C-alpha positions as CSV (number, residue, x, y, z in Angstrom):
1,X,-5.5,3.8,3.7
2,X,-6.2,0.2,2.8
3,X,-2.6,-0.1,1.5
4,X,-1.1,1.3,4.6
5,X,-3.3,-0.8,6.9
6,X,-2.4,-4.0,5.1
7,X,1.3,-3.1,5.1
8,X,1.1,-2.5,8.9
9,X,-0.6,-5.8,9.3
10,X,2.2,-7.6,7.5
11,X,4.9,-5.8,9.5
12,X,3.4,-6.7,12.9
13,X,2.9,-10.5,12.3
14,X,5.4,-11.7,14.9
15,X,3.1,-13.9,17.0
16,X,0.1,-16.0,16.4
17,X,-0.8,-18.2,13.5
18,X,1.6,-19.2,10.8
19,X,-0.9,-18.1,8.2
20,X,-1.8,-14.5,7.6
21,X,-5.0,-13.5,5.7
22,X,-4.6,-10.3,3.9
23,X,-5.9,-8.4,0.8
24,X,-4.0,-9.0,-2.4
25,X,-1.8,-6.0,-3.3
26,X,-3.0,-6.0,-6.9
27,X,-6.7,-6.5,-6.1
28,X,-7.8,-5.1,-2.7
29,X,-11.2,-6.8,-2.9
30,X,-9.6,-10.3,-3.0
31,X,-8.2,-11.9,0.2
32,X,-5.2,-14.2,0.0
33,X,-3.5,-16.4,2.6
34,X,0.2,-16.2,3.1
35,X,2.6,-18.1,5.3
36,X,4.6,-16.0,7.7
37,X,8.2,-15.3,6.9
38,X,7.9,-16.9,3.5
39,X,9.3,-15.6,0.2
40,X,5.8,-15.0,-0.9
41,X,5.1,-12.7,2.1
42,X,8.3,-10.7,1.4
43,X,7.2,-10.3,-2.2
44,X,3.7,-9.2,-1.2
45,X,5.2,-6.7,1.3
46,X,7.5,-5.3,-1.5
47,X,4.5,-5.0,-3.8
48,X,2.6,-3.1,-1.1
49,X,5.6,-0.7,-0.7
50,X,5.7,-0.2,-4.5
51,X,1.9,0.6,-4.5
52,X,2.4,3.0,-1.6
53,X,5.1,4.8,-3.4
54,X,3.0,5.0,-6.6
55,X,0.1,6.3,-4.6
56,X,2.3,9.0,-2.9
57,X,3.7,10.1,-6.2
58,X,0.3,10.4,-7.6
59,X,-0.9,12.5,-4.6
60,X,2.1,14.7,-4.9
61,X,1.4,15.3,-8.6
62,X,-2.2,16.1,-7.9
63,X,-1.1,18.5,-5.2
64,X,1.3,20.3,-7.6
65,X,-1.4,20.5,-10.2
66,X,-3.8,22.0,-7.7
67,X,-1.3,24.7,-6.6
68,X,-0.6,25.6,-10.3
69,X,-4.3,25.9,-11.0
70,X,-4.8,28.1,-7.9
71,X,-2.0,30.3,-9.1
72,X,-3.6,30.6,-12.5
73,X,-7.0,31.4,-11.1
74,X,-6.1,33.7,-8.2
75,X,-2.8,35.1,-9.3
């Protein structure tokens, strides 16, 4: 959820300050400051998208494993 919330925050930064304070995509405990519409912001947004895809793939894999285990247990 943190990944999705930070990605939404990056996408809706059209008005306001020129600096956005957001959690680092590699360390969600650390906050960084990024200038709007900069190359760094685009790179961070891309990294968040990569992390989101990785997370979705992991969830899909766990869901498939769960279904397989349920089939083994309950037939």
